[in-house]
Every structure is written in structure tokens, then in C-alpha cells.
C-alpha positions as CSV (number, residue, x, y, z in Angstrom):
1,M,8.1,-16.2,28.9
2,S,5.2,-14.7,30.9
3,K,1.8,-16.1,32.0
4,K,0.6,-12.8,33.5
5,H,1.7,-10.6,30.6
6,P,1.9,-12.7,27.4
7,V,3.8,-11.5,24.3
8,I,2.7,-12.4,20.8
9,A,4.9,-11.7,17.8
10,V,4.0,-12.0,14.2
11,T,7.1,-11.8,12.0
12,G,7.6,-11.7,8.3
13,S,9.5,-9.9,5.6
14,S,8.2,-6.9,3.6
15,G,5.6,-8.2,1.2
16,A,5.1,-11.4,3.1
17,G,1.5,-10.9,3.9
18,T,1.6,-10.3,7.7
19,T,-1.5,-8.1,7.4
20,T,-3.6,-11.2,6.8
21,V,-2.4,-12.7,10.1
22,K,-2.9,-9.3,11.9
23,R,-6.5,-9.3,10.7
24,A,-7.0,-12.8,12.0
25,F,-5.7,-11.8,15.4
26,E,-7.9,-8.7,15.4
27,H,-10.9,-10.9,14.9
28,I,-9.9,-13.2,17.8
29,F,-9.2,-10.2,20.1
30,H,-12.6,-8.7,19.2
31,R,-14.5,-12.0,19.7
32,E,-12.8,-12.8,23.0
33,N,-12.9,-9.2,24.2
34,I,-9.1,-9.1,24.6
35,S,-7.3,-5.7,25.1
36,A,-4.0,-5.8,23.2
37,A,-1.1,-3.4,23.3
38,V,-0.4,-3.2,19.6
39,I,3.2,-2.7,18.5
40,E,4.2,-1.8,14.9
41,G,7.5,-3.2,13.9
42,D,8.4,-0.1,11.8
43,S,8.4,2.0,15.0
44,F,11.6,0.2,16.1
45,H,13.6,1.4,13.0
46,A,16.5,3.5,14.1
47,L,16.4,6.0,11.3
48,S,13.8,8.3,9.9
49,R,13.0,8.2,6.1
50,T,15.4,11.1,5.5
51,E,18.1,9.7,7.8
52,F,17.9,6.3,6.1
53,K,18.4,7.7,2.6
54,A,21.4,9.7,3.8
55,A,22.9,6.6,5.6
56,M,22.3,4.5,2.5
57,K,24.2,7.0,0.3
58,K,27.0,7.1,2.9
59,A,27.2,3.3,2.9
60,E,27.3,3.1,-0.9
61,A,30.1,5.7,-1.0
62,A,32.0,3.5,1.4
63,G,31.5,0.5,-0.9
64,N,28.6,-1.1,1.1
65,N,25.7,-1.7,-1.3
66,H,23.7,-3.8,1.1
67,F,22.6,-1.3,3.8
68,S,19.0,-2.0,4.4
69,H,16.0,-1.8,6.7
70,F,16.5,-5.4,7.6
71,G,19.8,-5.1,9.4
72,P,21.0,-4.1,12.9
73,E,22.3,-0.6,11.8
74,S,18.8,0.4,10.9
75,N,16.9,-1.0,13.9
76,H,16.7,-0.8,17.7
77,F,16.9,-4.5,18.3
78,D,17.9,-3.8,21.9
79,K,14.9,-1.6,22.6
80,L,12.5,-4.2,21.1
81,E,14.1,-6.8,23.4
82,E,13.7,-4.5,26.4
83,L,10.0,-3.9,25.6
84,F,9.2,-7.6,25.3
85,K,11.2,-8.3,28.5
86,S,9.6,-5.4,30.4
87,Y,6.1,-6.2,29.3
88,G,6.4,-9.9,30.1
89,K,7.6,-8.9,33.6
90,N,5.2,-6.2,34.6
91,G,2.9,-5.3,31.6
92,K,4.8,-2.1,31.0
93,G,7.2,-0.7,28.4
94,K,7.9,2.0,25.9
95,K,6.4,2.3,22.4
96,R,6.2,4.9,19.6
97,Y,4.9,5.2,16.1
98,Y,6.5,5.5,12.7
99,L,4.5,8.0,10.6
100,H,4.0,6.3,7.2
101,S,1.8,9.1,5.6
102,D,0.7,12.6,6.0
103,E,-2.6,11.3,7.3
104,E,-0.9,9.4,10.1
105,A,1.3,12.4,10.9
106,A,-1.8,14.7,11.2
107,Q,-3.5,12.2,13.5
108,H,-0.6,11.9,15.9
109,N,0.2,15.6,15.7
110,Q,-3.3,16.3,16.9
111,R,-3.0,13.7,19.7
112,L,0.5,14.8,20.9
113,G,0.6,18.5,20.0
114,T,3.6,17.9,17.8
115,K,4.6,19.1,14.3
116,L,6.0,15.8,12.8
117,S,6.0,14.9,9.2
118,A,5.6,11.6,7.3
119,G,8.8,9.5,7.6
120,E,9.4,10.6,11.2
121,F,8.8,9.0,14.6
122,T,6.5,10.1,17.5
123,P,8.2,10.5,20.9
124,W,8.5,7.3,23.1
125,E,5.5,6.9,25.3
126,D,4.3,4.3,27.8
127,V,2.4,1.2,26.6
128,P,-1.2,1.6,27.8
129,S,-1.7,0.0,31.2
130,G,-4.2,-2.8,31.9
131,T,-3.8,-4.6,28.6
132,D,-4.3,-8.4,28.4
133,L,-1.3,-9.0,26.1
134,L,1.2,-7.4,23.8
135,F,0.8,-8.0,20.0
136,Y,3.8,-7.2,17.7
137,E,3.6,-7.3,13.9
138,G,6.7,-6.6,11.8
139,L,10.1,-7.6,10.6
140,H,11.9,-8.6,13.7
141,G,9.6,-10.2,16.3
142,L,12.0,-13.1,17.0
143,V,15.3,-11.6,15.8
144,S,18.7,-12.5,17.3
145,H,21.9,-10.5,17.0
146,G,24.9,-10.6,19.2
147,K,23.8,-10.4,22.8
148,V,20.2,-9.5,21.8
149,D,17.7,-12.3,21.5
150,V,14.2,-11.0,21.2
151,S,12.7,-14.5,20.8
152,K,13.5,-15.4,24.4
153,Y,10.6,-13.1,25.5
154,V,8.0,-14.3,23.0
155,D,5.2,-16.5,24.3
156,L,3.7,-17.1,20.9
157,G,5.7,-16.6,17.7
158,V,4.0,-16.7,14.3
159,G,5.9,-16.7,11.0
160,V,4.4,-15.6,7.7
161,V,6.7,-16.9,5.0
162,P,5.6,-17.2,1.4
163,V,8.1,-18.9,-0.9
164,V,10.6,-16.2,-1.8
165,N,9.4,-15.8,-5.5
166,L,5.9,-15.2,-4.3
167,E,7.1,-12.8,-1.6
168,W,9.0,-10.8,-4.3
169,I,5.9,-10.7,-6.6
170,Q,3.8,-9.4,-3.7
171,K,6.4,-6.8,-2.8
172,I,6.8,-5.6,-6.5
173,H,3.1,-5.2,-7.0
174,R,2.5,-3.5,-3.6
175,D,5.4,-1.0,-4.0
176,A,4.4,-0.2,-7.5
177,A,0.7,0.3,-6.7
178,E,1.0,2.0,-3.3
179,R,4.3,3.8,-3.5
180,G,4.7,4.4,-7.3
181,Y,8.1,2.7,-7.4
182,S,9.4,1.5,-10.8
183,A,10.3,-2.2,-11.2
184,E,14.0,-1.3,-11.4
185,V,13.9,0.5,-8.1
186,I,12.1,-2.4,-6.4
187,V,14.5,-5.0,-7.8
188,D,17.4,-2.9,-6.6
189,T,15.9,-2.8,-3.1
190,I,15.4,-6.6,-3.1
191,M,19.0,-7.2,-4.1
192,R,20.3,-4.7,-1.5
193,R,18.4,-6.3,1.3
194,M,19.5,-9.9,0.4
195,P,22.4,-10.3,2.9
196,D,20.4,-8.9,5.8
197,Y,17.4,-11.0,4.7
198,V,19.5,-14.1,5.0
199,N,21.1,-13.1,8.3
200,Y,18.3,-11.5,10.2
201,I,14.9,-12.4,8.7
202,T,15.2,-16.1,7.7
203,P,16.7,-17.4,11.0
204,Q,13.6,-16.1,12.9
205,F,11.4,-18.8,11.4
206,S,13.4,-21.5,13.3
207,H,12.1,-19.9,16.5
208,T,8.4,-19.5,15.6
209,H,5.8,-21.7,17.2
210,V,3.6,-21.8,14.0
211,N,4.6,-20.9,10.5
212,F,2.2,-20.1,7.6
213,Q,3.9,-20.5,4.2
214,R,1.9,-19.7,1.1
215,V,3.0,-21.7,-1.9
216,P,1.6,-20.8,-5.4
217,T,0.4,-23.6,-7.7
218,V,1.1,-21.6,-10.8
219,D,4.4,-20.7,-12.4
220,T,6.3,-18.0,-10.6
221,S,9.7,-18.9,-12.0
222,N,10.6,-15.2,-12.9
223,P,8.9,-13.0,-10.3
224,F,10.2,-9.9,-11.9
225,I,8.0,-10.2,-15.0
226,A,4.9,-11.6,-13.3
227,R,1.9,-9.6,-14.2
228,D,-0.4,-10.8,-11.4
229,I,-0.1,-12.0,-7.9
230,P,-1.3,-15.6,-7.6
231,T,-4.7,-15.7,-6.0
232,P,-5.5,-17.6,-2.9
233,D,-7.3,-20.2,-5.1
234,E,-4.0,-20.6,-6.9
235,S,-2.1,-21.3,-3.7
236,L,-1.6,-23.8,-0.9
237,V,-0.7,-22.8,2.7
238,I,1.9,-25.0,4.5
239,I,1.3,-24.7,8.3
240,R,4.2,-26.0,10.4
241,F,4.0,-26.5,14.2
242,S,7.2,-26.5,16.2
243,H,5.6,-28.5,18.9
244,P,2.9,-30.7,17.3
245,K,2.1,-32.6,20.5
246,G,-1.3,-31.6,21.6
247,V,-2.4,-30.3,18.1
248,D,-5.7,-32.0,17.2
249,F,-4.9,-32.7,13.5
250,P,-7.9,-34.9,12.8
251,Y,-10.2,-32.1,14.1
252,L,-8.4,-29.5,11.9
253,I,-8.6,-31.7,8.8
254,N,-12.3,-32.3,9.4
255,M,-12.9,-28.5,9.9
256,I,-10.8,-27.3,6.9
257,P,-12.0,-28.8,3.6
258,N,-9.4,-30.3,1.3
259,S,-6.6,-30.1,3.9
260,F,-4.1,-32.9,4.6
261,M,-1.0,-33.7,6.6
262,S,2.3,-33.8,4.7
263,R,4.5,-34.5,7.8
264,A,3.9,-35.3,11.4
265,N,4.1,-31.6,12.3
266,T,2.7,-30.1,9.0
267,L,-0.8,-29.3,7.8
268,V,-1.5,-28.2,4.2
269,V,-4.7,-26.2,3.5
270,P,-6.1,-24.4,0.5
271,G,-4.9,-20.8,0.1
272,S,-8.5,-19.5,0.3
273,K,-8.7,-21.0,3.8
274,M,-5.6,-19.2,5.2
275,G,-7.5,-16.7,7.3
276,Y,-10.0,-19.2,8.5
277,S,-7.2,-21.7,9.4
278,M,-5.4,-19.0,11.4
279,E,-8.4,-18.2,13.5
280,L,-9.1,-21.9,14.0
281,I,-5.6,-22.7,15.1
282,L,-4.6,-19.6,16.9
283,G,-7.9,-18.9,18.7
284,P,-7.7,-21.8,21.2
285,I,-4.0,-20.9,21.9
286,I,-4.9,-17.4,22.8
287,E,-7.9,-18.6,24.9
288,D,-5.5,-20.8,26.8
289,M,-3.1,-17.8,27.3
290,I,-5.8,-15.7,28.8
291,A,-7.0,-18.5,31.0
292,A,-3.5,-19.0,32.3
293,K,-3.2,-15.3,32.8
294,K,-6.3,-15.1,34.9
295,K,-5.2,-18.1,37.0
296,A,-1.7,-16.5,37.6
297,S,-3.2,-13.1,38.5
């Protein structure tokens, strides 16, 4: 844990909605004039798109039908831990980019003078110097596996965890709309990932400082036939604090209409107020981080 070089990690599964949290943080960083070293979780995958497909076929041939992007064979957990540890110590570390599209590939090829394609990684490069904090968003921000424990080096861990049926609905709709996948292919992916989801994604949410869990108030019993993603107005957000001492719940309830406490460490807010609630809750935490950083420098 570092006062001089804080590390923030937003973690959630594919289709969980971590982009909403990322946007809330971007607003806070802009408002407070904070310079963040932004780390994309996909950049710590161990295999390119082509390599992953080949490795998956090889695993299937060997009788393993659960090889996935969620597990240790497909990721550099050790390099992620080393980045968080290094940044927390001296504000330095190594990062790279995973090229999701031809547009991203063209952008980075121009910057680096490379000839990379979508589905590949840029070379490792130094994290920009002089940043105020490190901000990670991805699958494994607080992952633990064997001797590797990334969560040890995270100063603020935020979990984004919709109930699993809603998570699946969001993934099905996103992959169909953005990637053109059929429902059958998406369901196969969900089933293949399940053991790694249970072993490497779910345990992280016991280490987060704040969890945001969206819960639909409409029927999502069979996510595989759902025609629509429940809207924010058809949802509630459960916000759980690991250390509720010091959280001004009366103030939050007053500021967030129709919110209430369901437990001593849990606030429930309307789904439409999720982004606003994030900024309201996380903003002061980050302000305190920066104040402590200035005092320690």
C-alpha cells in the first residue's frame, strides 16, 4: 500500500459494466486535475488472439473444455503484481496495449513505428513518469493465485458485480451487437469460462473496498432468451463497503433520492443513480488519497 504512489483497481467480469465505473473515475480525475497512469486489463493477457484460439483448440484436444481468458494460463498475473508493486514503491513500471481493433492498431503503429495487427500486443514500455496515481480497469485487479497476490498492492479496490444472470444478459447483447457472435457461441463461452470465473473472478470481490452490484427488478430467470437488457430504472444498485466506519451514510441517503441502508455496511440506490453515487462516494476517497500523497512527498 502506497501513499506517495496510490494504486486504484476496478475489477469485474466481461459484461459486468466496468465501463460505467471507469467513466465515473474519469470525471473525478478531470474535475480534480489528477494525472492517472491508465492500465487496461486486457494488456496483461498472455496470448494474442491467434495464440489464444490455438491454445484453446489444443486444450480441447487434450480433454480440457474450460480453457479461458479468466485463468492463469492466459494471463500474466505475475507481471500485473510486479507493476502494482513497482508503481506503489516508486511510481514506475511497465505497461503495454492489447489492440482490440484495426483502428487501435493503426493508432499505435503510427506512434511506435510498428506493423502490428488487431489481436496483438504493443511492446512493453515505461509507465509515464510524474503521474498522480495508477488506475487499472479489467478482469484481475485483485486476483490471487499461488504465490501471486495482486490485491496486496491495491490502495482502493472497486468491484463491479451485477447478479450473474444480468451479467450474462449484458455479455450476450454486447457480444452479439459489437462482435457479431451468435447466441450459441456466446453461451459456449460462458460455460467454458465458468470454472475460472468461480476460481479467479469471484474471490476478488472479498478483497475490494467498495462493491457495486446491479440487481434487476424485472424477471431475468432465463438470461439466454432475454430480448432486452434491464434498464437502470428497472434496477437497484447494492453498494457494499468493506470498512463502513467513517462512511457518512446519513449524508449519502440525503444526497441520493430513494436510497436506503439494508445492512450496517450496505447502501441501496436506484439503478439510474449508479454513476452519480460512484462519484459521490469515490470522489472524497480519491481527494483524501491525493492529500495524503502531497503530505508524504
